[in-house]
C-alpha positions in Angstrom: 30.0 -12.0 -157.6 31.6 -10.1 -160.3 34.6 -12.4 -162.0 37.6 -11.2 -162.8 38.8 -10.4 -166.9 41.7 -11.3 -168.5 42.7 -8.8 -170.8 44.6 -8.6 -173.9 48.0 -6.2 -173.6 48.2 -3.6 -176.1 51.2 -1.1 -176.3 52.5 -2.4 -172.7 49.1 -2.0 -170.9 46.1 -4.1 -170.2 43.3 -3.9 -172.4 39.6 -4.6 -172.5 39.0 -4.2 -175.5 34.7 -3.7 -177.2 33.8 -7.4 -177.6 30.9 -8.4 -175.3 31.6 -12.5 -176.0 33.3 -13.5 -172.7 34.8 -17.2 -172.1 34.9 -18.8 -168.8 38.0 -19.8 -167.3 38.0 -23.0 -165.0 39.8 -24.2 -162.0 40.4 -27.2 -163.1 41.0 -28.5 -159.6 37.6 -27.3 -158.2 35.4 -27.1 -161.6 34.4 -23.4 -160.8 34.6 -20.3 -163.2 37.5 -18.7 -161.8 37.4 -15.9 -164.2 36.6 -15.1 -167.7 38.6 -13.5 -170.9 37.1 -11.5 -173.8 37.0 -13.1 -177.1 38.2 -10.4 -179.4 36.2 -8.8 -182.2 36.9 -7.0 -185.2 37.9 -3.5 -183.7 39.9 -5.2 -180.3 41.8 -7.5 -183.7 42.9 -4.2 -185.3 43.8 -2.2 -182.4 46.2 -5.2 -181.6 47.5 -6.0 -184.9 48.0 -2.5 -185.7 50.0 -1.5 -182.7 52.3 -4.2 -183.2 52.6 -2.7 -186.8 53.1 0.4 -185.7 56.1 -0.8 -183.0 57.8 -3.5 -185.5 60.0 -0.7 -187.6 61.9 0.6 -184.6 62.5 -2.3 -182.8 63.6 -4.4 -185.9 66.1 -1.0 -186.6 68.0 -1.7 -182.9 71.1 -3.5 -182.9 71.1 -7.0 -182.4 73.2 -6.8 -179.3 70.7 -3.9 -177.6 68.0 -6.5 -178.4 70.0 -9.3 -176.7 69.9 -7.2 -173.3 66.6 -7.1 -173.3 66.3 -10.6 -173.9 68.3 -11.0 -171.2 67.0 -8.9 -168.8 63.2 -10.4 -169.5 64.5 -13.5 -169.0 65.9 -12.8 -165.3 63.1 -10.9 -164.5 60.6 -14.3 -165.6 63.2 -16.7 -163.7 62.6 -14.3 -160.4 58.9 -14.7 -160.8 59.2 -18.6 -162.0 57.0 -19.3 -158.7 54.5 -16.8 -159.4 54.1 -18.0 -163.4 54.2 -21.8 -162.0 51.4 -21.3 -160.0 49.1 -19.0 -162.4 50.1 -22.0 -165.1 48.8 -24.6 -162.3 45.7 -22.9 -161.5 44.5 -22.9 -165.0 45.7 -25.6 -166.7 46.0 -28.4 -163.9 49.3 -29.5 -164.2 51.2 -30.0 -160.8 53.2 -27.1 -159.8 56.6 -28.9 -159.8 55.4 -29.5 -164.0 54.8 -26.1 -164.7 58.2 -24.9 -163.3 59.7 -27.2 -165.2 57.5 -26.1 -168.6 58.7 -22.6 -167.6 62.3 -23.4 -167.1 62.1 -25.2 -170.8 60.3 -22.3 -172.2 62.8 -19.7 -170.7 66.1 -22.0 -172.4 64.9 -20.9 -175.8 65.0 -17.1 -174.5 68.4 -17.8 -173.2 69.4 -19.0 -176.8 68.3 -16.0 -178.5 70.2 -13.9 -176.3 73.0 -14.8 -178.6 71.5 -13.2 -181.4 74.3 -11.2 -182.8 76.1 -14.1 -183.2 73.0 -16.1 -185.0 71.9 -13.5 -187.0 74.9 -13.0 -189.2 75.2 -13.0 -192.3 78.1 -14.1 -195.0 81.0 -12.6 -196.8 82.5 -13.2 -200.5 86.1 -11.0 -200.8 86.4 -10.6 -204.6 83.9 -12.7 -206.1 85.1 -11.0 -209.4 86.9 -8.1 -209.8 86.5 -5.0 -207.7 83.0 -6.9 -207.0 82.4 -8.1 -203.4 79.3 -10.0 -202.3 77.9 -10.3 -198.5 74.1 -11.6 -196.8 72.1 -10.5 -193.9 69.3 -11.4 -192.0 66.7 -9.2 -191.3 63.6 -9.5 -189.5 60.0 -10.0 -190.9 57.8 -7.2 -189.2 54.7 -8.1 -187.4 54.5 -12.3 -186.8 51.6 -14.0 -184.8 52.2 -16.8 -182.1 49.0 -19.2 -182.1 49.8 -21.2 -178.8 47.9 -24.2 -177.1 46.3 -24.8 -174.0 48.8 -27.6 -172.4 52.0 -25.2 -172.5 50.9 -21.7 -171.6 54.1 -20.6 -171.1 56.6 -23.4 -172.8 55.6 -22.7 -176.0 54.9 -19.2 -176.5 58.5 -18.6 -175.4 59.6 -21.3 -178.1 58.3 -18.8 -180.2 58.5 -15.3 -178.7 62.5 -15.8 -178.1 63.7 -16.4 -181.5 61.0 -14.0 -182.6 61.6 -10.9 -180.4 65.2 -11.0 -180.4 65.6 -11.4 -184.1 63.7 -7.9 -184.2 60.2 -8.7 -184.8 57.0 -7.7 -183.7 54.9 -10.6 -181.7 50.8 -10.6 -181.4 50.3 -13.7 -179.1 47.2 -15.9 -179.2 47.1 -17.7 -176.5 44.5 -20.4 -175.5 41.6 -19.2 -174.0 41.4 -22.0 -171.5 44.6 -20.6 -169.8 45.2 -17.0 -170.8 46.8 -14.9 -168.3 50.2 -16.5 -168.4 50.5 -14.7 -171.7 49.7 -11.1 -169.9 52.3 -11.5 -167.2 55.0 -13.0 -169.7 54.4 -9.9 -171.5 53.9 -7.4 -168.7 57.6 -8.7 -167.8 59.1 -8.2 -171.5 57.7 -4.2 -170.9 59.7 -4.4 -167.4 62.5 -6.2 -169.1 63.1 -2.8 -171.3 60.8 -4.1 -174.3 59.0 -1.3 -175.8 55.6 -1.0 -175.6 53.6 -2.7 -179.2 56.5 -5.2 -179.5 54.9 -7.5 -177.9 51.0 -7.8 -177.5 48.7 -10.0 -176.7 45.2 -11.2 -178.7 42.6 -13.3 -176.7 40.5 -14.9 -178.8 38.5 -17.5 -180.9 38.8 -18.9 -184.4 38.0 -15.5 -185.3 41.2 -14.3 -183.9 42.9 -17.2 -185.2 41.8 -16.6 -188.6 42.3 -12.6 -188.9 46.0 -13.3 -188.1 46.4 -16.1 -190.7 44.6 -13.6 -193.4 46.0 -10.0 -192.4 48.3 -8.6 -194.7 50.3 -7.2 -191.8 51.3 -10.3 -190.6 54.4 -11.7 -192.0 54.4 -15.0 -190.3 52.4 -17.7 -188.5 53.8 -19.9 -185.7 51.0 -22.8 -184.9 50.9 -25.7 -182.1 47.5 -27.7 -181.6 45.8 -30.5 -183.2 46.3 -31.7 -186.9 42.6 -30.3 -188.4 43.4 -27.0 -187.2 47.3 -27.2 -188.4 46.2 -27.7 -191.5 44.1 -25.0 -191.5 46.3 -22.3 -190.8 49.0 -23.9 -192.6 46.6 -24.0 -195.7 45.2 -20.7 -194.8 48.1 -18.4 -194.0 50.3 -20.0 -196.9 47.3 -18.6 -199.4 47.9 -15.3 -197.7 51.7 -15.4 -198.7 52.9 -16.1 -195.4 55.6 -18.2 -193.7 54.0 -21.0 -191.8 55.2 -23.6 -189.2 52.3 -25.2 -187.5 52.5 -28.3 -185.7 49.7 -30.8 -185.1 49.0 -33.8 -183.2 50.7 -36.8 -182.0 51.0 -40.7 -181.1 54.3 -41.0 -179.5 55.4 -44.8 -179.7 57.9 -46.2 -176.8 59.4 -49.5 -178.6 60.7 -51.7 -175.9 63.0 -54.6 -176.9 63.0 -57.8 -175.2 66.9 -56.8 -173.8 65.7 -53.5 -172.5 66.1 -52.5 -168.6 62.7 -52.6 -167.1 63.1 -50.5 -164.1 64.3 -48.0 -166.4 61.4 -48.5 -168.9 58.8 -48.4 -166.2 60.0 -45.2 -164.8 60.2 -43.3 -167.6 57.0 -44.5 -169.2 54.9 -43.5 -165.6 56.4 -40.0 -166.1 56.1 -39.6 -170.1 52.7 -41.1 -170.3 51.0 -39.8 -166.9 53.0 -36.5 -166.3 51.1 -33.5 -166.9 47.7 -35.7 -167.0 49.1 -36.8 -170.4 48.3 -33.3 -172.0 51.7 -33.2 -173.8 51.9 -33.4 -177.5 55.5 -35.5 -176.5 53.8 -37.8 -174.1 54.0 -41.2 -174.9 50.6 -42.8 -175.6 51.9 -46.1 -177.2 54.3 -49.0 -175.7 55.3 -51.1 -178.7 56.9 -54.3 -176.5 58.5 -57.1 -178.6 57.7 -60.7 -177.2 54.9 -61.8 -175.1 57.2 -62.5 -172.2 58.7 -58.9 -171.8 55.0 -57.5 -172.6 53.8 -59.7 -169.6 56.5 -58.2 -167.3 55.7 -54.7 -168.4 52.3 -54.6 -167.6 52.7 -56.5 -164.8 54.9 -53.8 -163.2 52.8 -50.7 -164.7 49.5 -51.7 -163.3 50.5 -51.4 -159.3 52.5 -48.0 -160.4 49.3 -46.6 -162.6 46.6 -47.3 -159.9 49.1 -45.7 -157.2 49.4 -42.7 -158.9 49.1 -39.9 -156.6 45.9 -38.0 -158.3 44.9 -34.4 -156.8 44.9 -30.9 -156.3 48.3 -29.5 -158.4 48.8 -27.2 -155.7 49.7 -29.8 -153.3 53.1 -30.9 -153.2 53.3 -34.9 -153.7 50.9 -35.0 -156.2 51.8 -37.0 -159.8 48.8 -35.7 -161.5 46.2 -32.2 -161.1 43.1 -32.7 -163.3 41.7 -32.2 -166.9 41.6 -29.2 -168.4 38.0 -28.8 -168.9 35.1 -31.0 -168.1 34.6 -31.2 -171.9 38.2 -32.4 -172.2 38.1 -35.4 -169.8 34.6 -36.9 -170.7 36.0 -37.0 -174.3 39.1 -38.8 -172.9 36.8 -40.8 -170.9 34.7 -41.7 -173.9 38.0 -43.2 -175.4 38.4 -45.7 -172.8 35.2 -46.9 -173.3 35.7 -46.9 -177.1 38.9 -48.8 -176.6 36.8 -51.7 -174.0 34.1 -52.0 -176.9 36.8 -52.4 -179.2 38.4 -55.5 -177.4 41.4 -54.1 -175.7 41.8 -55.5 -172.2 41.6 -52.4 -169.7 44.4 -53.1 -166.9 43.6 -50.1 -165.0 40.6 -47.8 -165.5 40.9 -44.1 -164.7 37.5 -43.7 -164.7 36.9 -45.7 -161.2 40.0 -43.5 -159.5 38.5 -41.7 -156.1 39.8 -38.7 -157.4 37.1 -38.8 -159.8 34.2 -38.3 -156.8 36.1 -34.8 -156.2 34.9 -31.6 -158.1 37.2 -31.0 -160.2 38.0 -32.1 -163.7 39.9 -35.5 -162.4 40.5 -38.9 -164.4 43.3 -41.4 -162.8 45.8 -43.1 -165.1 44.5 -45.8 -167.6 46.3 -48.7 -168.7 45.2 -50.8 -172.2 46.8 -54.3 -173.2 46.5 -56.1 -176.0 45.4 -52.8 -178.6 45.9 -53.2 -181.9 46.3 -51.0 -184.9 42.8 -50.7 -185.8 41.2 -49.7 -182.7 40.4 -45.7 -182.2 42.7 -45.7 -179.0 46.0 -46.5 -181.1 44.9 -44.6 -184.1 43.4 -41.3 -182.7 45.2 -38.8 -180.4 43.9 -39.5 -177.1 45.5 -36.3 -175.4 45.1 -37.5 -171.7 46.6 -39.8 -169.4 46.1 -43.3 -171.5 48.2 -45.8 -172.1 48.1 -48.1 -174.7 50.7 -51.4 -174.7 50.6 -53.0 -178.4 52.1 -56.5 -178.1 54.8 -57.4 -181.4 56.8 -60.2 -182.0 59.7 -58.9 -183.8 61.8 -55.4 -183.6 60.7 -55.2 -187.0 56.9 -55.1 -187.1 57.6 -52.6 -183.9 59.8 -50.4 -186.5 56.7 -50.9 -189.0 54.2 -49.7 -186.7 55.8 -46.7 -186.3 56.2 -45.7 -189.9 52.8 -46.6 -190.5 50.9 -43.9 -188.0 49.6 -41.2 -189.7 51.6 -38.8 -186.5 55.5 -38.6 -186.7 56.5 -36.2 -183.6 58.4 -38.1 -181.2 59.4 -41.8 -180.6 61.6 -43.8 -178.7 63.5 -47.4 -178.2 64.5 -49.0 -174.8 67.5 -51.4 -175.7 70.8 -52.1 -174.2 71.8 -53.0 -178.2 73.2 -50.0 -179.9 73.3 -51.8 -183.2 69.5 -52.2 -183.0 69.3 -48.4 -181.4 71.1 -47.1 -184.4 69.1 -48.6 -187.1 66.0 -47.7 -185.6 66.9 -44.4 -185.2 68.4 -44.1 -188.9 64.9 -45.9 -190.3 62.2 -44.3 -187.9 60.0 -41.8 -190.3 59.6 -39.2 -186.8 60.9 -36.2 -186.3 62.0 -36.7 -183.0 64.0 -39.6 -181.4 64.8 -41.2 -178.0 67.5 -44.0 -177.3 66.2 -44.5 -173.5 65.3 -41.4 -173.4 61.2 -40.7 -173.3 60.2 -37.9 -174.3 63.0 -36.8 -176.8 62.2 -33.1 -176.9 65.4 -31.2 -178.2 67.3 -28.3 -176.3 67.2 -24.7 -177.2 69.9 -25.3 -179.9 68.7 -27.8 -181.8 65.1 -27.8 -183.0 61.8 -29.3 -182.7 59.1 -30.5 -184.7 57.7 -33.3 -186.5 56.7 -35.6 -189.8 53.7 -36.3 -191.4 50.4 -35.2 -190.1 52.1 -33.7 -186.9 54.2 -30.9 -188.9 53.2 -28.9 -191.6 55.7 -26.1 -193.0 59.5 -26.5 -194.0 60.5 -25.1 -190.3 60.7 -26.3 -187.2 61.0 -24.4 -184.1 63.6 -22.8 -182.4 67.1 -23.4 -182.7 68.8 -22.0 -186.1 65.3 -23.2 -187.5 63.5 -20.7 -185.7 66.2 -18.0 -186.4 65.5 -18.8 -190.6 61.8 -18.4 -189.8 61.7 -15.2 -188.4 64.1 -13.6 -190.9 64.9 -13.3 -194.5 67.9 -13.1 -196.1 69.1 -10.2 -198.2 72.0 -10.3 -200.6 74.3 -7.8 -201.5 76.8 -7.3 -204.6 79.0 -4.6 -204.5 80.8 -2.9 -206.7 83.0 0.7 -206.4 84.1 2.1 -209.7 87.5 3.4 -209.8 87.6 4.8 -213.5 85.3 4.6 -216.5 82.4 3.3 -216.9 81.7 -0.5 -218.5 80.0 -0.1 -221.9 76.3 -1.2 -221.7 76.1 -5.7 -222.1 72.9 -7.4 -223.2 73.6 -10.2 -221.8 73.2 -12.0 -218.2 75.9 -11.0 -215.9 78.8 -12.7 -215.8 81.3 -12.3 -213.1 84.8 -12.8 -214.0 
């Protein structure tokens, strides 16, 4: 049987390209290869970038209001096709369909924010800064930009980049993960259907060769990336060395601090969704619960254990399942290896996801795992697992909990659960992290704020979406004007001073 091929999108149309290198795309719920995606060669990369470079000037010269109308129609089309897109996400990634719908919604919120681009791109004006002289600034698009996105959010993360980049007047080359590349193709097709000019939103399917080309090609002015920290650092350093703007989001090890006065019912419900939703394949997943006091920890672990064992793991397209499979067999086996490492390092394995009945199925399934008595020297605490594994660390004070958060190499998101407003405020001010939740387990900002971490979780000066996104995808030009009304001034050989 000939497997379907997932194409590039160039000039508004599907293109197979010239490369004979193919990568399998699996159905994670069955383990079968569902399709193949071509991995771009040099000719394919040139075709995609050149087309974007040709389309960028005319799009950038259209009025911001005109671009806004296209963005609005695109959002409406994506909403009309939400069920199709959600099932497409689920079929290649493995997350349950309801979670895929939520991902799409959070991505489209940024597109909705970007429809206000006529207001967001307004510059400043100063009248009469000196005799007969006015000064004003304007924001202008960069040209061609690149979006390099991860497997875990095949719609949301691209839309976080595409919304502001396109609305600001740039052309975008999207390089999606080769593990779940189909959603990118449909988003590009819907953009053209909404009136977006062909070439303004292209899709380049590929692997490291495509990534490195986007980081080094002189026609690409900015690179936005989300993925692991080692690759984020490589993208940041390579792109910056080639004179590009870069926002590169890396790994995470998000902590949720539980104080003794926390509402345990709320905390358990929050931890279940935050640790095991999407099988833990989220950069904002909670993977560490830092619990103050043994009595609180005992009560929390006892409640969590029964809930984790009862997780409904199965086909993500079946209503009622809490978790689907992992994205690939390799990723599943990597997580199982971490579980084994946790046991050998001395952590208490309360619930072992490797023994869940779903693991007997043919897909890439793993149940939820819960560790207790984890310490800071263990690999399951230090390293990003990116799966359905929650580690409970016991401490004796809120100060000790804060220190753990601050000393960890990652600083993406963090949460604290407490009824004490003063303790929460102190924690929020002192914690070294980009996003903080107070009785909110996954503090992903809404579209009109910016998303981004600290420390090894992010590289670059700008966060994603919000006004940081507008700043990243535009450059400021400042104009000083004077209209002569009489004779010419005498030449001055000193630095001009406005009076």
